[in-house]
VOPAGU-2260 file (C-alpha; in pm, 1 decimal, decimal comma):
REM VOPAGU-2260
SITE   aa  ch    i         X         Y         Z
SITE  MET   A    0   -3907,5  -13135,2   12043,2
SITE  ALA   A    1   -4032,7  -12944,4   12338,1
SITE  VAL   A    2   -4380,5  -13009,8   12470,1
SITE  SER   A    3   -4678,7  -12864,4   12289,2
SITE  PHE   A    4   -5021,6  -12991,0   12384,7
SITE  LYS   A    5   -5199,5  -12745,9   12163,0
SITE  MET   A    6   -4947,8  -12788,7   11888,9
SITE  SER   A    7   -4892,4  -12416,2   11885,0
SITE  VAL   A    8   -4529,0  -12382,3   11789,0
SITE  VAL   A    9   -4399,7  -12032,3   11815,1
SITE  LEU   A   10   -4111,9  -11971,9   11571,2
SITE  SER   A   11   -3903,5  -11663,1   11547,7
SITE  PHE   A   12   -3564,2  -11584,1   11396,5
SITE  PHE   A   13   -3258,9  -11444,3   11569,3
SITE  VAL   A   14   -2938,8  -11368,9   11380,2
SITE  GLY   A   15   -3022,1  -11633,4   11124,8
SITE  LEU   A   16   -3097,9  -11903,0   11379,1
SITE  THR   A   17   -3437,5  -12058,4   11449,3
SITE  VAL   A   18   -3541,2  -11980,8   11804,7
SITE  LEU   A   19   -3785,5  -12236,8   11942,4
SITE  GLY   A   20   -4051,1  -12159,5   12196,3
SITE  PHE   A   21   -4321,6  -12413,5   12246,0
SITE  ALA   A   22   -4621,5  -12260,7   12417,8
SITE  SER   A   23   -4859,2  -12482,1   12607,4
SITE  SER   A   24   -5161,8  -12345,3   12785,9
SITE  ALA   A   25   -5424,7  -12604,3   12860,0
SITE  GLN   A   26   -5682,7  -12729,5   13099,1
SITE  PHE   A   27   -5572,3  -12931,5   13395,2
SITE  HIS   A   28   -5627,0  -13276,1   13238,4
SITE  LYS   A   29   -5408,4  -13198,7   12937,7
SITE  LEU   A   30   -5098,8  -13148,4   13150,3
SITE  PHE   A   31   -5161,6  -13301,1   13492,7
SITE  GLN   A   32   -5323,0  -13588,5   13668,9
SITE  PRO   A   33   -5441,0  -13640,5   14031,7
SITE  GLY   A   34   -5175,9  -13787,3   14251,4
SITE  TRP   A   35   -5378,6  -13870,7   14561,5
SITE  ALA   A   36   -5719,4  -13821,5   14720,9
SITE  ASN   A   37   -5921,3  -13791,9   14401,9
SITE  ASP   A   38   -6230,1  -13730,2   14608,9
SITE  HIS   A   39   -6076,9  -13405,4   14728,6
SITE  PHE   A   40   -6068,0  -13261,8   14374,6
SITE  VAL   A   41   -6348,9  -13031,0   14254,5
SITE  TYR   A   42   -6375,9  -12939,7   13882,2
SITE  GLU   A   43   -6568,4  -12625,4   13789,5
SITE  GLY   A   44   -6514,3  -12564,8   13417,9
SITE  GLU   A   45   -6154,0  -12451,8   13380,3
SITE  LEU   A   46   -6115,5  -12416,7   13757,0
SITE  LEU   A   47   -5965,8  -12683,4   13976,7
SITE  LYS   A   48   -6015,2  -12679,4   14351,5
SITE  LEU   A   49   -5817,2  -12893,2   14599,3
SITE  LYS   A   50   -5969,1  -12952,9   14941,4
SITE  LEU   A   51   -5808,8  -13022,0   15277,7
SITE  ASP   A   52   -6012,4  -13158,9   15568,4
SITE  ASN   A   53   -5922,1  -13363,1   15876,0
SITE  TYR   A   54   -5932,0  -13678,1   15664,4
SITE  SER   A   55   -5694,6  -13586,0   15385,6
SITE  GLY   A   56   -5532,7  -13326,9   15173,6
SITE  ALA   A   57   -5488,0  -13365,8   14794,6
SITE  GLY   A   58   -5222,0  -13337,7   14527,9
SITE  PHE   A   59   -5147,6  -13362,0   14155,7
SITE  ALA   A   60   -4851,0  -13415,1   13930,6
SITE  SER   A   61   -4759,3  -13342,5   13567,2
SITE  LYS   A   62   -4795,2  -13623,5   13319,3
SITE  SER   A   63   -4444,0  -13548,0   13178,1
SITE  LYS   A   64   -4106,2  -13446,0   13303,7
SITE  TYR   A   65   -3921,3  -13136,9   13183,0
SITE  LEU   A   66   -3567,2  -12998,8   13160,2
SITE  PHE   A   67   -3548,9  -12617,0   13130,0
SITE  GLY   A   68   -3820,9  -12372,6   13037,6
SITE  LYS   A   69   -4098,9  -12203,3   13230,0
SITE  VAL   A   70   -4386,5  -12343,8   13433,8
SITE  SER   A   71   -4677,2  -12124,6   13552,5
SITE  MET   A   72   -5011,6  -12162,4   13717,2
SITE  GLN   A   73   -5260,8  -11922,1   13865,1
SITE  ILE   A   74   -5355,4  -11992,8   14226,3
SITE  LYS   A   75   -5601,6  -11845,2   14469,9
SITE  LEU   A   76   -5506,1  -11946,3   14818,8
SITE  VAL   A   77   -5718,5  -12059,6   15113,8
SITE  GLU   A   78   -5937,5  -11776,4   15243,7
SITE  GLY   A   79   -5995,6  -11691,2   15608,1
SITE  ASP   A   80   -5831,5  -11882,0   15884,8
SITE  SER   A   81   -5571,6  -12094,6   15700,6
SITE  ALA   A   82   -5334,4  -12144,6   15996,7
SITE  GLY   A   83   -5151,9  -12478,1   15983,3
SITE  THR   A   84   -5214,8  -12539,3   15616,5
SITE  VAL   A   85   -4957,7  -12546,1   15335,6
SITE  THR   A   86   -5033,1  -12513,3   14965,9
SITE  ALA   A   87   -4721,5  -12635,3   14782,7
SITE  TYR   A   88   -4627,2  -12583,1   14418,3
SITE  TYR   A   89   -4293,4  -12719,4   14307,8
SITE  MET   A   90   -4076,5  -12898,8   14050,5
SITE  SER   A   91   -3880,6  -13204,5   14152,6
SITE  SER   A   92   -3680,4  -13491,5   14006,6
SITE  ASP   A   93   -3669,3  -13839,0   14160,2
SITE  GLY   A   94   -3434,4  -14020,4   14395,7
SITE  PRO   A   95   -3224,1  -13939,9   14703,7
SITE  TYR   A   96   -3001,9  -13698,7   14507,7
SITE  HIS   A   97   -3292,5  -13516,5   14351,4
SITE  ASN   A   98   -3318,4  -13148,1   14249,6
SITE  GLU   A   99   -3618,6  -12944,1   14353,0
SITE  PHE   A  100   -3757,4  -12589,9   14328,9
SITE  ASP   A  101   -4030,8  -12511,0   14585,1
SITE  PHE   A  102   -4308,0  -12257,5   14638,2
SITE  GLU   A  103   -4475,3  -12322,0   14976,3
SITE  PHE   A  104   -4761,6  -12094,5   15078,6
SITE  LEU   A  105   -4784,8  -12095,6   15456,9
SITE  GLY   A  106   -5135,0  -12030,0   15593,6
SITE  ASN   A  107   -5209,1  -11792,4   15879,7
SITE  THR   A  108   -5481,7  -11680,4   16111,2
SITE  THR   A  109   -5752,3  -11456,9   15972,9
SITE  GLY   A  110   -5616,6  -11105,6   15903,7
SITE  GLU   A  111   -5255,4  -11206,5   15921,3
SITE  PRO   A  112   -5053,4  -11222,0   15596,7
SITE  TYR   A  113   -4967,9  -11542,5   15408,5
SITE  LEU   A  114   -4597,0  -11612,0   15384,5
SITE  VAL   A  115   -4435,5  -11762,0   15072,8
SITE  GLN   A  116   -4140,4  -11993,6   15137,7
SITE  THR   A  117   -3909,7  -12082,6   14851,1
SITE  ASN   A  118   -3638,7  -12346,6   14864,3
SITE  VAL   A  119   -3389,1  -12499,1   14624,6
SITE  TYR   A  120   -3258,9  -12858,8   14650,9
SITE  VAL   A  121   -2945,8  -12958,1   14459,7
SITE  ASN   A  122   -2836,1  -13323,1   14459,4
SITE  GLY   A  123   -3066,1  -13395,1   14749,3
SITE  VAL   A  124   -2953,5  -13105,2   14968,6
SITE  GLY   A  125   -3202,8  -12821,7   15052,6
SITE  ASN   A  126   -3192,6  -12595,5   15358,2
SITE  ARG   A  127   -3197,1  -12289,6   15127,6
SITE  GLU   A  128   -3522,7  -12139,8   15258,9
SITE  GLN   A  129   -3636,3  -11780,8   15205,0
SITE  ARG   A  130   -3964,8  -11643,1   15330,1
SITE  MET   A  131   -4149,4  -11342,0   15204,0
SITE  SER   A  132   -4477,8  -11163,7   15249,4
SITE  LEU   A  133   -4668,1  -11055,3   14938,4
SITE  TRP   A  134   -4776,5  -10708,8   14823,7
SITE  PHE   A  135   -5130,3  -10826,6   14778,0
SITE  ASP   A  136   -5383,7  -11057,6   14945,0
SITE  PRO   A  137   -5338,2  -11393,5   14766,6
SITE  THR   A  138   -5673,5  -11522,7   14890,6
SITE  LYS   A  139   -5887,8  -11264,8   14718,2
SITE  ASP   A  140   -5801,9  -11335,0   14353,8
SITE  PHE   A  141   -5587,6  -11550,8   14126,6
SITE  HIS   A  142   -5220,4  -11465,0   14087,1
SITE  SER   A  143   -4957,7  -11621,0   13859,8
SITE  TYR   A  144   -4670,4  -11816,0   14018,2
SITE  SER   A  145   -4389,0  -11922,3   13785,9
SITE  ILE   A  146   -4056,1  -12102,3   13780,1
SITE  LEU   A  147   -3809,9  -12015,7   13506,5
SITE  TRP   A  148   -3518,7  -12255,0   13471,0
SITE  ASN   A  149   -3226,0  -12265,8   13230,8
SITE  GLN   A  150   -2856,7  -12349,5   13245,2
SITE  ARG   A  151   -2770,3  -12012,1   13399,3
SITE  GLN   A  152   -3034,2  -11949,8   13661,6
SITE  VAL   A  153   -3351,6  -12051,0   13840,9
SITE  VAL   A  154   -3600,7  -11763,1   13886,0
SITE  PHE   A  155   -3910,1  -11767,0   14109,0
SITE  LEU   A  156   -4167,7  -11517,4   13986,6
SITE  VAL   A  157   -4498,2  -11382,9   14122,5
SITE  ASP   A  158   -4713,5  -11211,8   13857,7
SITE  ASP   A  159   -4392,9  -11209,2   13651,0
SITE  THR   A  160   -4205,5  -11016,0   13924,3
SITE  PRO   A  161   -3891,9  -11198,5   14032,4
SITE  ILE   A  162   -3881,7  -11272,8   14404,2
SITE  ARG   A  163   -3575,8  -11499,9   14401,2
SITE  VAL   A  164   -3287,6  -11593,8   14179,9
SITE  HIS   A  165   -3064,5  -11899,3   14214,9
SITE  THR   A  166   -2764,9  -11846,0   13990,7
SITE  ASN   A  167   -2537,2  -12108,3   13830,9
SITE  MET   A  168   -2202,2  -12076,9   14010,7
SITE  GLU   A  169   -2034,4  -12394,1   13894,5
SITE  HIS   A  170   -1725,0  -12188,5   13819,1
SITE  LYS   A  171   -1699,8  -12148,7   14198,6
SITE  GLY   A  172   -1730,7  -12523,7   14249,5
SITE  ILE   A  173   -2096,6  -12499,7   14353,5
SITE  PRO   A  174   -2334,3  -12760,6   14203,3
SITE  PHE   A  175   -2620,4  -12636,8   13991,6
SITE  PRO   A  176   -2934,5  -12835,2   13895,0
SITE  LYS   A  177   -2908,2  -12887,6   13519,4
SITE  ASP   A  178   -2910,7  -13260,5   13437,8
SITE  GLN   A  179   -3222,4  -13410,5   13599,9
SITE  ALA   A  180   -3562,7  -13380,2   13438,8
SITE  MET   A  181   -3835,4  -13269,4   13676,7
SITE  SER   A  182   -4206,6  -13322,7   13719,6
SITE  VAL   A  183   -4440,1  -13040,7   13825,9
SITE  TYR   A  184   -4646,0  -13094,0   14144,7
SITE  SER   A  185   -4892,9  -12911,3   14364,8
SITE  SER   A  186   -5071,5  -13015,2   14685,1
SITE  ILE   A  187   -5251,6  -12889,5   14994,2
SITE  TRP   A  188   -5182,0  -13051,2   15328,2
SITE  ASN   A  189   -5175,8  -13005,4   15701,2
SITE  ALA   A  190   -4845,8  -12892,2   15844,8
SITE  ASP   A  191   -4947,9  -12738,0   16176,0
SITE  ASP   A  192   -4637,5  -12874,7   16345,2
SITE  TRP   A  193   -4433,6  -12598,9   16171,2
SITE  ALA   A  194   -4619,8  -12394,1   15911,0
SITE  THR   A  195   -4767,7  -12108,5   16119,8
SITE  GLN   A  196   -4554,2  -11925,9   16375,1
SITE  GLY   A  197   -4326,1  -12225,0   16400,1
SITE  GLY   A  198   -4608,7  -12459,2   16487,3
SITE  LEU   A  199   -4754,1  -12255,6   16772,8
SITE  VAL   A  200   -5081,7  -12200,2   16588,8
SITE  LYS   A  201   -5264,8  -12520,4   16502,3
SITE  THR   A  202   -5514,5  -12598,3   16229,7
SITE  ASP   A  203   -5870,0  -12516,7   16331,0
SITE  TRP   A  204   -6064,7  -12798,0   16169,0
SITE  SER   A  205   -6395,5  -12627,0   16236,6
SITE  HIS   A  206   -6308,7  -12409,8   15934,4
SITE  ALA   A  207   -6258,4  -12713,7   15704,4
SITE  PRO   A  208   -6264,6  -12777,2   15418,7
SITE  PHE   A  209   -5973,7  -12552,8   15331,3
SITE  VAL   A  210   -5977,7  -12486,7   14954,5
SITE  ALA   A  211   -5704,4  -12376,1   14715,1
SITE  SER   A  212   -5818,5  -12289,4   14359,7
SITE  TYR   A  213   -5618,2  -12321,4   14035,5
SITE  LYS   A  214   -5643,4  -12218,0   13670,1
SITE  GLY   A  215   -5417,8  -12101,7   13383,1
SITE  PHE   A  216   -5185,9  -12400,9   13367,4
SITE  GLU   A  217   -4894,1  -12323,3   13132,0
SITE  ILE   A  218   -4581,3  -12515,3   13052,1
SITE  ASP   A  219   -4332,4  -12385,6   12795,8
SITE  ALA   A  220   -4045,9  -12634,1   12842,9
SITE  CYS   A  221   -3857,2  -12927,1   12704,3
SITE  GLU   A  222   -4041,4  -13252,7   12755,8
SITE  CYS   A  223   -3826,2  -13552,0   12850,7
SITE  PRO   A  224   -3948,4  -13905,3   12777,4
SITE  VAL   A  225   -3894,4  -14143,4   13068,7
SITE  SER   A  226   -3705,9  -14387,3   12848,0
SITE  VAL   A  227   -3413,3  -14166,5   12748,9
SITE  THR   A  228   -3080,7  -14136,6   12928,8
SITE  VAL   A  229   -2943,9  -13830,4   13107,8
SITE  ASP   A  230   -2702,8  -13762,7   12817,8
SITE  GLU   A  231   -2984,2  -13790,7   12568,6
SITE  ILE   A  232   -3200,5  -13555,4   12773,5
SITE  ALA   A  233   -2920,1  -13298,5   12790,6
SITE  LYS   A  234   -2866,0  -13317,1   12418,9
SITE  LYS   A  235   -3236,3  -13299,2   12336,7
SITE  CYS   A  236   -3300,4  -12996,5   12559,0
SITE  SER   A  237   -2992,4  -12788,1   12483,0
SITE  SER   A  238   -2954,1  -12545,2   12195,0
SITE  THR   A  239   -2727,2  -12628,2   11904,2
SITE  GLY   A  240   -2608,3  -12442,0   11595,8
SITE  GLU   A  241   -2928,9  -12538,4   11409,4
SITE  LYS   A  242   -3186,3  -12501,1   11687,6
SITE  ARG   A  243   -3213,8  -12261,2   11969,8
SITE  PHE   A  244   -3453,5  -12265,9   12260,5
SITE  TRP   A  245   -3575,1  -11936,5   12385,3
SITE  TRP   A  246   -3450,5  -12009,0   12741,6
SITE  ASP   A  247   -3094,5  -12031,1   12607,9
SITE  GLU   A  248   -3100,0  -11683,6   12448,8
SITE  PRO   A  249   -2849,6  -11433,6   12600,1
SITE  THR   A  250   -3133,6  -11219,3   12733,1
SITE  MET   A  251   -3246,5  -11512,1   12951,2
SITE  SER   A  252   -2908,3  -11566,7   13115,4
SITE  GLU   A  253   -2972,7  -11299,8   13377,3
SITE  LEU   A  254   -3242,9  -11064,4   13489,7
SITE  SER   A  255   -3305,9  -10749,5   13289,6
SITE  LEU   A  256   -3227,3  -10416,9   13458,7
SITE  HIS   A  257   -3597,4  -10364,5   13530,5
SITE  GLN   A  258   -3628,9  -10717,0   13679,7
SITE  SER   A  259   -3320,4  -10655,3   13892,7
SITE  HIS   A  260   -3481,3  -10338,8   14031,5
SITE  GLN   A  261   -3801,2  -10534,5   14101,2
SITE  LEU   A  262   -3609,8  -10800,6   14292,5
SITE  VAL   A  263   -3425,8  -10543,7   14501,4
SITE  TRP   A  264   -3761,5  -10385,0   14584,2
SITE  VAL   A  265   -3919,7  -10715,6   14678,3
SITE  ARG   A  266   -3629,5  -10815,2   14903,0
SITE  ALA   A  267   -3617,0  -10471,7   15068,8
SITE  ASN   A  268   -3987,7  -10460,8   15144,1
SITE  HIS   A  269   -4108,2  -10822,2   15177,3
SITE  LEU   A  270   -3824,6  -11053,7   15271,4
SITE  VAL   A  271   -3873,4  -11179,1   15626,4
SITE  TYR   A  272   -3624,9  -11466,4   15638,6
SITE  ASP   A  273   -3313,6  -11560,9   15440,1
SITE  TYR   A  274   -3109,4  -11865,5   15525,7
SITE  CYS   A  275   -2798,2  -11677,3   15415,6
SITE  ALA   A  276   -2845,5  -11434,9   15706,7
SITE  ASP   A  277   -2926,3  -11702,5   15970,4
SITE  THR   A  278   -2595,4  -11718,6   16154,7
SITE  ALA   A  279   -2746,3  -11919,8   16437,1
SITE  ARG   A  280   -2840,5  -12194,0   16194,5
SITE  PHE   A  281   -2531,1  -12152,4   15970,7
SITE  PRO   A  282   -2234,4  -12025,0   16178,1
SITE  VAL   A  283   -2034,4  -12062,3   15859,3
SITE  MET   A  284   -2208,3  -11887,3   15570,4
SITE  PRO   A  285   -2313,6  -12132,0   15295,3
SITE  VAL   A  286   -2072,4  -12098,4   15006,3
SITE  GLU   A  287   -2332,2  -11984,3   14749,3
SITE  CYS   A  288   -2435,6  -11699,9   14983,1
SITE  GLU   A  289   -2086,8  -11548,9   14965,7
SITE  HIS   A  290   -2115,2  -11504,2   14589,5
SITE  HIS   A  291   -2484,2  -11436,4   14526,3
SITE  ARG   A  292   -2557,1  -11077,3   14426,0
SITE  HIS   A  293   -2915,2  -11094,4   14567,2
């Protein structure tokens, strides 16, 4: 069974098959737990705030691991002069050959736009960074940031608008992350050696504490007990003739036409760095870049 902390099981029927979608929307403590620096957590009703000062940042992790589905949370980023700070939100498995999907929000000086860096690690190998500006000020209000993951694609979404797609191209001999369950993490930390203008702008601690705010934690995914094997996890979280998960439906195997148009618009207007186009860093184009449509 997929995770359901509110026990709200959404059932629908599709060509005679039961399509399973297990919605979970809960307060922080139902899904997550502090990972470090508990004294840098502030709870205000359904809001969670993480603080960064010159003593420590803070971070949290999900109580469970998941394989396939969708993870979302609403975040309001650090206001004002956030140069040198990084607010990270990501999924990751364990070990040296781990898989990982990253959102990293790179702070900037007052008046300069935040940049969002995404990255994908497969079997311990990353170096797939893309950086984008946003079409709104992410420090003024909460916005939804989501990761959709199934056996065909990984989609990064901002307010349900796709900003990046990592497609399964195993048929081209390119590995795809599909067999390691992942935890969900978020943290705020000091990275002034690289985060803002390549490390030229340092964190101004006179503006501390730097605060990132969270709410609207949602996980609609297949929960994976720690005790089960990789083969058991794959069997548990994959659709069969008698059960179908919503993320395995044909409509979820690729973007819709509207979503494809959204992605093209985002990349045309907001993409500021793509590793696929960095010939100085990669004189030989990475194999997946040769085949990706976006």
